[in-house]
N, C-alpha and C positions, 0 to 999 in steps of 0.2 A: 383723511377727511371722509366722513360717511356719505356725503352727497355724491362723491365720485365712484361709489360702489354700485353694484347692481341693485342692492336694496335702496340706496339713495335715489337711483333712477326711478324705481317703482314709487317711492315716496313723492318725488316731484311730479311724476306722471299722474298719480292719483290726485294730488293737489290741483293740477291743471284740469283734470277731468271734473272734479267737484266744483271748482270755481266756474268753469265754462258751463257746466250743467246747471248750476244755480242761476247763472245769467239767462240761459236759454229757457229753462222751465219757469223761472220767475217772470220773464216776459210773456211766455205762453199764458200764464195765469193772469197777468195784467191785461193782456188782450181780451181774454174771455170773461174775466170777472169785472173789469172796469171799463175798457174802451168800447167794447161792443154795446153794452147797455147805454153808455154815454152817447155814442154816435146815434143810437136809435131814438134818443129823446132830444137831440141837439138841432138847432136851426142850421140850415144849409151853409150859410157863410162861416159859422164857427166850425162846423165839421170840415169844410173845405180847407180852412186855415190849418186845422190840426192835421189833415191829410197831407198838406204840402210841407209843413214845418216839423211836425212831431213824428209822424209815421215813418218817413225815410230813416230817421235816426233809430227808431225802435226796430225797424226791419233789418237794419245793418247789424245791430247787436244781436238780434234774434237769429239771423241766419248764420253769422260767424260763431255765435255761441253753440249752435247746433253742430256746425262743422268740427270745431275743436273738441266738443264732447264726443262726437262720433269717432273721430280719428284716435284720440287718446284712449277712449274706452276699448276700441278693438285692439290697439297695441297692448294695453294692459291685460285684456282678456286672453289674447293669444300667448303673450309672453309669460304672464304669471299664472293665470288660472289653468289654461290648457298645458302650457309648457312646463310649469313647475308642479302644480297641484295635481294635474292630470284629469282624464275623463272619468276616472272612478270616484272622484270626489263629488259628493252630492251638491256641494256649493257651486261647483263648476257648471252644472246643469241649470241651477237656479239663476246664476248670473248670465248664463248664455241665453236663457229665456228673456231676461230683462234687456240684454244686448240686442236681441232680435227685434223686440218691440221698439227699442230706441232707434234701431236702424230704419224701421218702417217710418217712424216719426221724422227722422232726418231726411229720408227720401221725400216725404210729403212737404217738408219745408223747402228743400232745394229744387224740387221738380214740379210742385203744384202751387204751394202757397206763395213763394217768392216770385215766380214768373207771373202769376195772376196779379199780385200786388204791384209789381213793376208796371204792368199795363194800366191798372187802376190809377196809380199815382201819376203816370204820364197824362192820362186822360183828364184827371182832376186839375193838374197844372195847366193844361191847355184849355180849361173851361168846358170840356166835353163830358158826355156821359160815358162811363165805361161800357164795354161790350155786354150785351144782354147775358145775364146768368153768371158772369165772371165773379162779381162780389159774393154771390151765394156759394159758388164753388170754393172760393178761398175760405169763406166762413165755415163751410162744411168740413173741409180738411183740417182747419184749425180746431174745430170741435172734435174731430176724430183723434187728433194728437192729444187734445186735452183729456179725452176719455182714456186713451192708451197710457197716459202718463202715470195713472194710479197703479195699474199692473206692472208697468216698467219699473217704477220705484220700489214696488214690493219685491221684484226680482233682485234689484240691487241691494236692498236692505237684507233680504233673506239669505243671500249668499254669505254675507259677513257676520251673520248672527246664528249660524249653524241651523237654519231652518231646514228641516228634512225635505228632500224632494220627493214627496209622495203626492198622489192624486188629491188627497184630502187637503193637504197644506196648500198646494197650488190653487185649487179651486176656492178655498177659504180666502186666501190673499187676494185673488182676483175679484171675488164677490164683494169683500169688504172695501177694497179700493174703488171699485166701480160704484158702489153705493155712496161712498163719500163724495166722489166726483159728481154724481147725479144730484145729490142734495146741495152741494156747494153751487153747482150751476143754476139750480132752481132759485136759490137764495140770492144769487148775484144781481138779479134785476132789481131787487128791492134794497139790498144791503147798502148802507151809507147814503140813501136818498134823503134821509132826515137826520138831524143832529141829536 
């Protein structure tokens, strides 16, 4: 049975990495494209209800999607890309760049965004205001992750599509992905506000 081979292990690991990555990045985009603009224009009671009932579920899937993506990605990177393909393969360096950016994003989720959101959610549940500046800090690091997601995904895609690891290709991928993220973020405040 092919799934019991090393190649089968890689297949399952990649599937787990992609599925958890879609969950994590999908929720990152939901938070930045939909929830932040919604909260900005919503009355306090509605926002409070969403923070108490919806946001804990979103944050659970968000942080565990990040953790599983991080762990499965590094296992795959070390075992397949560095272990089998080697450091002389240009794709290894491209995916390593994506992995480093993804690791920064994972760190932000687990050590900045989630701890801040936990305090914010507790304060909201108790009917208190969160500590001064904490919501802004959580939003800032969420935006940082949102911006890093473009170059990170360019690194993931580039490694599997024989993108050459040259300064021009890396800079082009970074600029294009950052431009897309910037334009999408600007459009998110107005998108979908009318039918």
